[in-house]
N, C-alpha and C positions, 0 to 999 in steps of 0.2 A: 276632481284629482285626475282628470284626463289630460293627456299631453297635447299641447298646442302646435306642437311640431307636426308639419305636414308629412305624410308618407313619402319617403324617399323612393327613387327607383332601385329596386333591389334585383339582384340576380340569385336565384336559387342554387345552392351548391349541389353538384351531382355525385354519383357514386364514383365516376371516373376521377373526379377531383379528389375524393377522399382516398381512393387507391393510389393515386399520384402521391398525395401527401404520405401515405404509408411508407411508400419507397423512399421519398425524400428524408423522412425522420428516422429511418430504421438503425442507422448507425450510433444514435445517441438516446434514444427512447426505449424503454423496457417494454416488451410483450408481457403485460402483467398477467398474473394467474387468476384463475377462479376458484375461490375458498368456498367450500360447503359449510354453511352457518346452520346449526340446528336451532328451531323455533324453542323459545324458553319454556313453553308449556306443552308443546307437541314435538318431543324430539325426533319422531320419524319424519317430520316434514322439514324440508331444508330450503335455505335461500342459496343462490349461487352469487358470490359476492365477487365483483370484478375489482381487484384490489389496486386501484390507482394510487393508493397511499404508499406503495412501495416503489413508486418512481423514484429516480436519483433527487429530485426535488420535492419528494413526498406528495404530489398531486398531478392531475392530469394535465395542468395548464402547461407543462413542458412540451406537449404535442402541438398545440396550436402556436405557441411562441416560436418554436423551431421551424414550424412549416412556413411561417412569415418571414423570420429573419433569413432563411436559406434562400428566399426568393428575391431579397434585396441585399445580398452580403456585400456586394461591391460597394453600394451606397452607404452601408452600415460600417463598413470599414474606414470609408473616407470621413463620414460626419458623426458616427457614434449613434446611439440609439436611446430612446425615451420611452418610459412606460408608465402607467398609472395603475396603483393595485393597493389592495388592503394586505395582500401578503403572497399568496401563491403563485399568481402571475408574475409578481415582482422578483420573487425567488426564482422563478424558471428563467425569466429574462437575464437576471444578475448572473445565473449559472452558466447559460449560453454565451453570455459576454466574456465571462472568464475563460470558458473552453476555447472560444473563437477569437480571443484577444481584441475585443471590441470595447470602446468606451459606452458605459451605461449610466444613465441618470434615470432614477426611479422616484416618482411622486407618490407617497404614501399618506394617507389621512392620519390625523393625530389621534383617532380611535383605534389604529391598527393595533393588534397585540405585539407588546414588546418582543417577544421571542422571534415573531416574524420579521420584525424590522432589524434585529440583530443578525438574523441569519442572512438578509440581503446585504448588510454592510460587510459581514464576513466574507463574502464573496468578491468583494472589491468595488461594489457598484457605489455610485454617489447617490445619497438618499436625500431627498427633499420633503420634509413634513409640512403638511398645509392642513388647514381645516377641512373636514370631510366634505363640505359643500364645494370646495375649489379644486378638488382632486383632478377632474377631468379638465376643468378651465386651465390649470396650470401646467399640465402636460401639453396641451396645444400651444400655449404661450412660449413654451421652451422649444417646440417646433419652429415656431416664427422667428424667435430671437436667435437660434443658434443653428438651424437647419438639420436638427437630428432626425433620423429615421423613427418614425412612431410605431410602435408595436402595441397595438390596443388590445385591451382585455378579453373583448367577446364580440364587439359589433364589427366583424370584418369577414368577408368570405374565407379568406385564407385562415384565419382562426378557426372558423367553423368546420372546413374540411380538416384540419389537424386535430380538432377534438372528435371528429367523426370517425377516426381511426379506432377509438374505444369500441363504437359499434360495430366496426367491420371485425374486429378481433371477437367480441361476443358472439356474432354470428357464426364464426368459424369454430369458436370453442364450443358453443351450444346451439347447434343447427336447428334444434326442435323446441328452442325456448318460446313460450306463450307470451310472457309480458316482461318488460324492462322497464325498472324503476331507476329514475335519473333525477339528481338534484337539480334545481332550476333557480336561476337568478337573473343574470343578464341575459342568458339563454343561449350562449355559444355551445355548451356541452351538449344540451338536448337537442339542439338544431342539427349538429352533426351527426349525432347517434341516431336520431330519427331518420335522418335523411338515408343512412347506411342501411339501416334495419328494414324499413319500408321497401327500399329497392330490391333488398334480396329476399325478404317475405313479408309481403304487405298484410297478411294476417297477424303478424306478431304485434301485441300492444306496445306502445311507448307511452309511459305516464311519468309527468314531471311531479316532484314532490318538493314543498319549501315550507318554511316555518309559518304558521299562521299569523305571527306577529310581523312578517314581511311578505305578505300574501298579495303583492301586485300582480304577479302571473297568474294566480288562480282567479283574481277578479277579472284580469284581461281576458282570459280564456272563456270565462263564464259570459261576459258581457260582448265579446267578439270585437273588441276595440283595446288598443294599447294604452294601459293606464300607468301613471306615475303616482307612487306615493311619495310623501315627505320623508326625508331622511330621519327626523327624529321618530318617526313610527319604525321604520325599517331597522334603526339601530338598537331596538329594543332587544332584538333576538341575540342569544349566545352565539348563533351560527354566524360568525363574523364574516365568512365568505359568501354569504348568501343575503348580503344587506343593500344589493344595488336596487335603486328604487324603482326602475323600469326594466322590462326587457328593450334589448337593442333592437333598432330598426330592422337589420337584417334577420336576427334571430326570430322577431315576431312573425315574418312572412314564413319562415319554415316551421315554427309553431303551429300556426293556423293551418298550414298544408298537411302537416304530418303527425301532430302530437294528438293521442287519443283522450287525454284527461289531464288535469293538474289537480292535486290534492294537498292538504296542508296537515301539519303535525304540530304538536304543543312542544313547548320547551321541556317539559317533564319527559315526553316520549323520546325527544332527541337524546337527552342525558342517559335515559335507560338503554338505548340502542348503542351509545359509545360504549357503556358498560359491558353490555352483552357481546359486543364485537371484540372488545379487549379480551374478555375472560373465555368466551367460548370460541371465538373465531382466531384468536392470537393476533389480532390487528390493532395497532395503535391508530386510532381515528379521531379526527378534530369534530367538532359539532357539525360543521357542514358536511362532512363526509358521512355522517350517521343518518341523515334525514330520510334517505330512501329505505334503509334498513328499519327505521322507526315506523314507516307506514307499514311494511310487511309485519313486523313484530306485534303491531296493535291492531292488526286485521282491518286496516282502513282502505285496502286495495279493493276496488270494486270486482265483483265476481266476473269471470271470464265467460261463463256461459250459464245456461238455465239450471245446470246441475251443481252450480255453486263451486266448481272446480276450477281452482286457479291455475292447474297445470304447472309447467316449469317456470319459475320466476327468477330473473336476475336483477340485482340491484348494484348500481355504481357506487363504489366506496370511494368518493372521489379525492379525499386528501387526509393527510395524518399530521399536519403540522399543529398539533395541540400545545396549548400552554402546560408546562408540567404540574403546575400548581393546581389547574382545573382537572386535570387527568387523575391526579391523586385525590381530590375531593369527589370525583365521580366514583372512583374504584373503592373508596372507603364507605360509599353510600350502602345501605342493605335494603332488602326488600325489592 
């Protein structure tokens, strides 16, 4: 399952790039709060949750999308924009297009949750539904056919720098944080966060978390090579925002350089974390947004030192675009 794509020339994003992105996006992107979440069995132990689910578009994706569009705004006004996404990036691009008066065409896979598709359409974007395997291909076809400006979901330095503003804020809000847990799929979020965190404090650990049913990043990290999983495997997970079959080329270079570990969680652990975040943290969270919390809740995070003291731990709650029916089912579960 190794990718046959040759490693492309990549430029690592810098802290200066991330700081510039923070300034560029400050007028529309929320500086999200840190919410303290008590452990379900050890109430004196807390997790510091970076609540990206509270963004205007319910997810961190707004940061990278805006940082990208802001740098090509003249071309975007002239030609329109196109993006491909299963939901959160799509909603971010559509929301920005609505605010900035841009034409937007969003390519979404047929497996995307209906509420996410409806949210994109409600913002006035044109939505084209395609088979999951053709999502990326169709976006590039539309660029070639119509000259749209492409706003990629994760594999772009501008996207990485925008997502890195999450890490910049965490280090400002929690200067002594020991471990930062980050959902990982295409890798744009963890690449940016890890770049910012390691530049500010090299001793802070950055650990990626993904579903074990879509564990291409964990396998890539273990084997030291970028691995692709088949989509029929990654689409098994309930975490629809983490079904990307491989890390992006640009993110992979950042992951190799800056990320300390990648761990996995089960479907049951993800849903339990969703429930706990809602009831104890007062945060509405989608499955993808709950994976980092799931690793902490179920004691899966490797010890930070020989004394088995995890220190101060932060987790990125990356999104809250959850299907109401799924949320209701999760909340009604007991135990």
